[in-house]
N, CA, C and O of each residue as an XYZ file, in Angstrom:
584
protein
N     131.766    109.255     86.906
C     130.458    109.695     87.377
C     130.476    111.219     87.574
O     131.394    111.771     88.181
N     129.448    111.874     87.051
C     129.366    113.336     87.162
C     128.932    113.739     88.564
O     128.148    113.041     89.205
N     129.453    114.881     89.038
C     129.023    115.362     90.354
C     127.541    115.755     90.330
O     127.009    116.185     89.307
N     126.907    115.594     91.470
C     125.501    115.978     91.597
C     125.413    117.369     92.214
O     126.258    117.775     93.011
N     124.364    118.082     91.821
C     124.200    119.454     92.305
C     122.721    119.741     92.550
O     121.853    119.321     91.785
N     122.461    120.454     93.617
C     121.118    120.920     93.971
C     121.141    122.437     93.871
O     122.069    123.083     94.357
N     120.127    123.000     93.243
C     120.039    124.447     93.044
C     118.854    124.982     93.844
O     117.758    124.423     93.803
N     119.091    126.068     94.568
C     118.015    126.698     95.335
C     118.077    128.208     95.157
O     119.118    128.831     95.367
N     116.962    128.777     94.772
C     116.863    130.223     94.646
C     115.386    130.599     94.722
O     114.528    129.872     94.223
N     115.102    131.717     95.336
C     113.727    132.174     95.466
C     113.088    132.574     94.151
O     111.872    132.757     94.085
N     113.878    132.710     93.115
C     113.377    133.076     91.791
C     113.526    131.883     90.860
O     114.637    131.547     90.451
N     112.428    131.250     90.529
C     112.463    130.010     89.745
C     113.133    130.199     88.384
O     113.879    129.324     87.943
N     112.885    131.306     87.722
C     113.487    131.552     86.415
C     115.013    131.559     86.517
O     115.697    130.995     85.662
N     115.543    132.192     87.555
C     116.986    132.229     87.773
C     117.516    130.818     88.052
O     118.548    130.422     87.510
N     116.812    130.068     88.891
C     117.228    128.698     89.205
C     117.206    127.820     87.954
O     118.101    127.000     87.753
N     116.196    127.991     87.125
C     116.132    127.232     85.869
C     117.290    127.588     84.942
O     117.846    126.716     84.275
N     117.652    128.868     84.901
C     118.779    129.297     84.066
C     120.087    128.693     84.581
O     120.920    128.262     83.783
N     120.277    128.656     85.898
C     121.461    128.003     86.464
C     121.490    126.525     86.103
O     122.533    125.974     85.750
N     120.335    125.903     86.197
C     120.241    124.483     85.850
C     120.652    124.244     84.401
O     121.406    123.314     84.114
N     120.168    125.066     83.504
C     120.518    124.920     82.086
C     122.017    125.137     81.872
O     122.634    124.445     81.062
N     122.598    126.084     82.586
C     124.023    126.363     82.444
C     124.877    125.218     82.993
O     125.920    124.892     82.427
N     124.432    124.612     84.093
C     125.234    123.597     84.766
C     124.991    122.172     84.286
O     125.837    121.302     84.492
N     123.861    121.921     83.654
C     123.502    120.545     83.298
C     124.482    119.836     82.358
O     124.542    118.607     82.404
N     125.250    120.523     81.513
C     126.225    119.779     80.712
C     127.339    119.127     81.554
O     127.914    118.120     81.140
N     127.640    119.689     82.715
C     128.756    119.177     83.519
C     128.328    118.486     84.815
O     129.118    117.761     85.420
N     127.085    118.706     85.242
C     126.612    118.185     86.527
C     125.275    117.482     86.358
O     124.509    117.790     85.445
N     125.004    116.537     87.243
C     123.675    115.947     87.320
C     122.860    116.795     88.284
O     123.158    116.836     89.477
N     121.839    117.470     87.781
C     120.978    118.319     88.604
C     119.978    117.401     89.310
O     119.152    116.764     88.657
N     120.051    117.333     90.648
C     119.158    116.437     91.386
C     117.862    117.118     91.795
O     116.905    116.446     92.181
N     117.818    118.447     91.714
C     116.595    119.143     92.058
C     116.775    120.649     92.058
O     117.887    121.177     92.062
N     115.631    121.316     92.052
C     115.583    122.775     92.155
C     114.594    123.112     93.269
O     113.443    122.674     93.254
N     115.065    123.897     94.230
C     114.219    124.327     95.339
C     113.980    125.830     95.214
O     114.863    126.572     94.785
N     112.795    126.266     95.585
C     112.485    127.695     95.537
C     112.283    128.295     96.926
O     111.938    129.470     97.050
N     112.497    127.490     97.974
C     112.481    128.017     99.333
C     113.419    127.169    100.193
O     113.806    126.065     99.808
N     113.770    127.695    101.341
C     114.735    127.026    102.197
C     114.298    125.679    102.714
O     115.130    124.792    102.899
N     113.020    125.503    102.950
C     112.525    124.206    103.436
C     112.674    123.141    102.346
O     113.092    122.017    102.623
N     112.329    123.502    101.108
C     112.544    122.565     99.993
C     114.024    122.227     99.858
O     114.387    121.079     99.603
N     114.869    123.228    100.030
C     116.311    123.014     99.947
C     116.756    121.952    100.948
O     117.440    120.999    100.577
N     116.378    122.108    102.198
C     116.804    121.137    103.209
C     116.219    119.759    102.933
O     116.917    118.755    103.070
N     114.953    119.697    102.549
C     114.326    118.405    102.254
C     115.011    117.687    101.098
O     115.300    116.493    101.185
N     115.272    118.423    100.006
C     115.918    117.815     98.837
C     117.366    117.431     99.133
O     117.849    116.408     98.647
N     118.060    118.243     99.926
C     119.451    117.932    100.270
C     119.541    116.655    101.094
O     120.425    115.830    100.865
N     118.640    116.487    102.043
C     118.618    115.260    102.849
C     118.260    114.058    101.976
O     118.837    112.980    102.122
N     117.321    114.251    101.086
C     116.858    113.151    100.228
C     117.906    112.703     99.213
O     118.118    111.504     99.028
N     118.564    113.665     98.551
C     119.472    113.319     97.457
C     120.963    113.368     97.819
O     121.789    112.819     97.090
N     121.313    114.016     98.932
C     122.712    114.161     99.356
C     123.628    114.548     98.196
O     124.542    113.800     97.850
N     123.386    115.716     97.595
C     124.194    116.140     96.449
C     125.630    116.470     96.848
O     125.919    116.753     98.010
N     126.522    116.427     95.861
C     127.908    116.803     96.095
C     128.028    118.303     96.337
O     128.803    118.748     97.184
N     127.246    119.081     95.575
C     127.275    120.542     95.661
C     125.860    121.082     95.806
O     124.905    120.521     95.270
N     125.746    122.171     96.533
C     124.472    122.870     96.693
C     124.729    124.340     96.363
O     125.585    124.978     96.975
N     123.998    124.861     95.410
C     124.081    126.281     95.056
C     122.806    126.927     95.570
O     121.706    126.532     95.185
N     122.951    127.921     96.440
C     121.761    128.526     97.028
C     121.844    130.047     97.090
O     122.909    130.636     97.277
N     120.685    130.646     96.925
C     120.539    132.070     97.184
C     120.333    132.272     98.667
O     120.247    131.305     99.424
N     120.254    133.511     99.085
C     120.049    133.811    100.501
C     118.593    134.144    100.775
O     117.989    133.591    101.694
N     118.030    135.042     99.987
C     116.658    135.489    100.211
C     115.684    134.514     99.567
O     115.482    134.516     98.352
N     115.089    133.683    100.408
C     114.092    132.723     99.936
C     112.949    132.677    100.939
O     113.145    132.937    102.126
N     111.763    132.347    100.462
C     110.631    132.239    101.379
C     110.746    131.014    102.289
O     111.557    130.119    102.049
N     109.945    130.991    103.303
C     109.799    129.922    104.297
C     111.016    129.827    105.219
O     110.869    129.881    106.440
N     112.211    129.687    104.649
C     113.443    129.574    105.412
C     114.549    130.191    104.556
O     114.695    129.832    103.388
N     115.320    131.103    105.116
C     116.355    131.757    104.318
C     117.429    130.756    103.899
O     117.555    129.680    104.484
N     118.189    131.121    102.894
C     119.275    130.265    102.443
C     120.290    129.997    103.539
O     120.768    128.870    103.670
N     120.631    131.018    104.337
C     121.606    130.816    105.407
C     121.059    129.937    106.521
O     121.794    129.135    107.096
N     119.776    130.080    106.830
C     119.167    129.186    107.830
C     119.183    127.747    107.321
O     119.437    126.816    108.086
N     118.913    127.569    106.037
C     118.961    126.227    105.449
C     120.379    125.667    105.508
O     120.564    124.486    105.804
N     121.381    126.498    105.230
C     122.784    126.056    105.290
C     123.129    125.629    106.714
O     123.786    124.607    106.909
N     122.694    126.396    107.707
C     122.952    126.020    109.107
C     122.285    124.692    109.448
O     122.872    123.857    110.137
N     121.064    124.498    108.968
C     120.347    123.237    109.208
C     121.100    122.067    108.587
O     121.240    121.013    109.207
N     121.583    122.255    107.363
C     122.318    121.187    106.683
C     123.652    120.908    107.366
O     124.071    119.753    107.454
N     124.322    121.950    107.851
C     125.589    121.758    108.561
C     125.361    120.965    109.851
O     126.156    120.092    110.199
N     124.277    121.274    110.549
C     123.956    120.548    111.781
C     123.637    119.081    111.490
O     123.897    118.211    112.321
N     123.072    118.808    110.312
C     122.746    117.436    109.916
C     123.976    116.682    109.410
O     123.913    115.483    109.139
N     125.092    117.399    109.287
C     126.369    116.826    108.860
C     126.318    116.166    107.478
O     126.899    115.103    107.259
N     125.607    116.821    106.552
C     125.597    116.340    105.173
C     126.929    116.694    104.524
O     127.538    117.703    104.880
N     127.379    115.897    103.595
C     128.695    116.101    102.994
C     128.700    117.114    101.853
O     129.775    117.540    101.429
N     127.550    117.509    101.349
C     127.483    118.444    100.226
C     128.095    119.794    100.550
O     127.862    120.346    101.625
N     128.870    120.321     99.630
C     129.499    121.635     99.789
C     128.557    122.707     99.266
O     127.907    122.519     98.238
N     128.478    123.837     99.973
C     127.514    124.887     99.663
C     128.192    126.098     99.039
O     129.192    126.607     99.544
N     127.616    126.544     97.923
C     128.023    127.776     97.260
C     126.868    128.761     97.416
O     125.768    128.503     96.927
N     127.099    129.870     98.080
C     126.076    130.888     98.269
C     126.195    131.906     97.135
O     127.275    132.432     96.869
N     125.075    132.171     96.476
C     124.983    133.193     95.429
C     124.104    134.324     95.940
O     123.011    134.081     96.449
N     124.573    135.551     95.808
C     123.792    136.678     96.312
C     124.062    137.939     95.498
O     125.083    138.056     94.820
N     123.135    138.869     95.581
C     123.314    140.193     94.982
C     124.026    141.136     95.948
O     124.499    142.200     95.548
N     124.100    140.747     97.208
C     124.590    141.652     98.256
C     126.113    141.591     98.399
O     126.669    140.588     98.848
N     126.765    142.669     98.014
C     128.211    142.808     98.115
C     128.534    143.278     99.532
O     128.795    144.459     99.762
N     128.512    142.345    100.470
C     128.604    142.670    101.886
C     129.548    141.680    102.571
O     129.239    140.493    102.668
N     130.685    142.161    103.040
C     131.675    141.292    103.682
C     131.091    140.637    104.931
O     131.373    139.470    105.205
N     130.285    141.370    105.685
C     129.679    140.784    106.898
C     128.781    139.611    106.545
O     128.732    138.622    107.276
N     128.071    139.714    105.432
C     127.229    138.614    104.983
C     128.083    137.425    104.542
O     127.715    136.275    104.780
N     129.206    137.694    103.907
C     130.134    136.618    103.524
C     130.647    135.895    104.771
O     130.713    134.666    104.798
N     131.010    136.661    105.799
C     131.457    136.056    107.063
C     130.358    135.166    107.622
O     130.624    134.038    108.039
N     129.129    135.660    107.633
C     127.989    134.891    108.136
C     127.772    133.614    107.319
O     127.469    132.561    107.880
N     127.926    133.708    106.001
C     127.747    132.526    105.145
C     128.785    131.458    105.468
O     128.439    130.285    105.614
N     130.047    131.848    105.581
C     131.095    130.869    105.915
C     130.899    130.323    107.323
O     131.104    129.133    107.562
N     130.507    131.177    108.247
C     130.250    130.724    109.616
C     129.094    129.736    109.666
O     129.063    128.852    110.522
N     128.151    129.885    108.753
C     126.994    128.992    108.703
C     127.321    127.637    108.083
O     126.572    126.675    108.257
N     128.438    127.562    107.360
C     128.817    126.287    106.758
C     129.047    126.318    105.262
O     129.323    125.280    104.661
N     128.942    127.485    104.647
C     129.174    127.588    103.201
C     130.659    127.437    102.894
O     131.516    127.710    103.734
N     130.941    126.996    101.673
C     132.323    126.879    101.197
C     132.664    127.963    100.188
O     133.832    128.152     99.849
N     131.650    128.676     99.705
C     131.888    129.746     98.736
C     130.819    130.814     98.876
O     129.683    130.544     99.265
N     131.218    132.035     98.547
C     130.322    133.194     98.553
C     130.583    133.926     97.248
O     131.645    134.518     97.058
N     129.598    133.881     96.345
C     129.768    134.419     94.997
C     128.651    135.418     94.711
O     127.481    135.158     94.993
N     129.025    136.545     94.156
C     128.018    137.534     93.788
C     127.340    137.131     92.480
O     127.972    136.572     91.584
N     126.059    137.421     92.390
C     125.308    137.100     91.176
C     125.750    137.956     89.994
O     125.382    137.675     88.853
N     126.518    138.977     90.253
C     127.063    139.801     89.174
C     128.374    139.239     88.629
O     128.952    139.810     87.704
N     128.845    138.136     89.187
C     130.081    137.503     88.713
C     129.876    136.940     87.310
O     128.749    136.682     86.887
N     130.964    136.759     86.611
C     130.893    136.137     85.284
C     130.644    134.639     85.438
O     130.870    134.069     86.506
N     130.180    134.014     84.368
C     129.980    132.564     84.414
C     131.317    131.862     84.616
O     131.362    130.802     85.241
N     132.409    132.429     84.101
C     133.734    131.839     84.300
C     134.116    131.854     85.779
O     134.653    130.871     86.291
N     133.843    132.963     86.466
C     134.152    133.024     87.892
C     133.281    132.052     88.677
O     133.762    131.398     89.602
N     132.013    131.951     88.318
C     131.120    131.021     89.002
C     131.613    129.585     88.826
O     131.632    128.815     89.787
N     132.008    129.224     87.616
C     132.539    127.872     87.370
C     133.842    127.643     88.145
O     134.094    126.540     88.630
N     134.659    128.681     88.258
C     135.883    128.565     89.049
C     135.546    128.278     90.508
O     136.182    127.435     91.140
N     134.548    128.978     91.044
C     134.108    128.745     92.421
C     133.650    127.301     92.591
O     134.001    126.651     93.575
N     132.872    126.799     91.643
C     132.413    125.405     91.708
C     133.596    124.441     91.709
O     133.619    123.490     92.491
N     134.571    124.677     90.846
C     135.753    123.809     90.767
C     136.549    123.830     92.063
O     136.968    122.783     92.558
N     136.759    125.026     92.613
C     137.515    125.157     93.858
C     136.817    124.425     94.990
O     137.452    123.684     95.742
N     135.524    124.627     95.114
C     134.759    123.988     96.185
C     134.718    122.474     95.989
O     134.868    121.714     96.946
N     134.518    122.047     94.761
C     134.455    120.612     94.480
C     135.776    119.927     94.845
O     135.782    118.761     95.239
N     136.881    120.643     94.715
C     138.180    120.058     95.054
C     138.537    120.245     96.533
O     139.650    119.923     96.949
N     137.592    120.766     97.326
C     137.789    120.856     98.769
C     138.196    122.216     99.299
O     138.446    122.356    100.497
N     138.271    123.227     98.437
C     138.672    124.559     98.868
C     137.505    125.470     99.177
O     136.342    125.067     99.137
N     137.842    126.704     99.484
C     136.851    127.759     99.723
C     137.060    128.849     98.687
O     138.156    129.020     98.154
N     135.979    129.591     98.408
C     136.054    130.621     97.374
C     135.275    131.849     97.819
O     134.185    131.741     98.380
N     135.850    133.013     97.562
C     135.199    134.295     97.833
C     135.204    135.099     96.549
O     136.239    135.225     95.895
N     134.066    135.635     96.190
C     133.932    136.417     94.964
C     135.002    137.500     94.878
O     135.300    138.184     95.857
N     135.565    137.635     93.699
C     136.626    138.625     93.488
C     136.116    140.055     93.615
O     136.918    140.977     93.759
N     134.819    140.257     93.565
C     134.254    141.603     93.625
C     134.101    142.126     95.048
O     133.809    143.305     95.242
N     134.295    141.263     96.049
C     134.184    141.730     97.431
C     135.431    142.507     97.830
O     136.536    142.174     97.400
N     135.260    143.540     98.650
C     136.405    144.374     99.045
C     137.197    143.762    100.202
O     137.614    144.485    101.106
N     137.406    142.467    100.190
C     138.168    141.777    101.219
C     138.757    140.521    100.596
O     138.401    140.148     99.478
N     139.664    139.866    101.327
C     140.241    138.636    100.799
C     139.712    137.435    101.577
O     139.176    137.583    102.675
N     139.866    136.261    101.006
C     139.319    135.029    101.580
C     139.882    134.752    102.964
O     139.130    134.380    103.865
N     141.168    134.921    103.156
C     141.790    134.627    104.448
C     141.185    135.487    105.553
O     140.894    134.985    106.638
N     140.997    136.759    105.289
C     140.414    137.668    106.278
C     138.978    137.265    106.618
O     138.591    137.255    107.786
N     138.201    136.937    105.601
C     136.800    136.554    105.819
C     136.718    135.245    106.594
O     135.923    135.133    107.527
N     137.525    134.255    106.224
C     137.507    132.968    106.933
C     137.976    133.117    108.375
O     137.425    132.485    109.276
N     138.993    133.951    108.598
C     139.479    134.185    109.961
C     138.406    134.837    110.816
O     138.227    134.464    111.976
N     137.693    135.802    110.263
C     136.614    136.460    111.009
C     135.471    135.490    111.283
O     134.891    135.503    112.368
N     135.147    134.651    110.307
C     134.091    133.647    110.516
C     134.473    132.683    111.633
O     133.634    132.341    112.466
N     135.736    132.241    111.661
C     136.198    131.333    112.708
C     136.200    132.031    114.059
O     135.827    131.437    115.071
N     136.620    133.292    114.075
C     136.640    134.050    115.340
C     135.236    134.199    115.901
O     135.011    133.977    117.091
N     134.286    134.576    115.041
C     132.914    134.762    115.499
C     132.294    133.443    115.944
O     131.512    133.415    116.894
N     132.635    132.356    115.268
C     132.114    131.044    115.658
C     132.633    130.656    117.033
O     131.899    130.081    117.837
N     133.880    130.963    117.302
C     134.483    130.631    118.601
C     133.862    131.442    119.735
O     133.819    130.981    120.875
N     133.383    132.646    119.430
C     132.771    133.501    120.454
C     131.380    133.034    120.851
O     130.870    133.425    121.902
N     130.771    132.214    120.033
C     129.400    131.761    120.328
C     129.366    130.632    121.281
O     128.289    130.145    121.624
């Protein structure tokens, strides 16, 4: 059985392109263009993987990830963003994401992130000026302070 995936991005054309790229290997259960659609579709379909952008109308991608984490859904989240910002990566992992990938990454790197997350690991884009251990440690530290 192929893994299921939900795609969310504020730009429908980009989300459709991701869907076309991923459909040979994954069952696409839906495409959301805002954070509220993302949470609704995730609850409805309970996908194995969720690929989401951050900047979306109605509810941001990170707010949607926090909502899904609170609902204790099993789907693993891959955050895609244009923002090369370590603090944002920390926030994404603290919110419940399993990967933080820049939209400037190659398709090979994106597929690697999907594979790592699908097998239970975490992934940080190679283009960020930090390493995964440092980002995860900071996310855990900040979570403990709250």
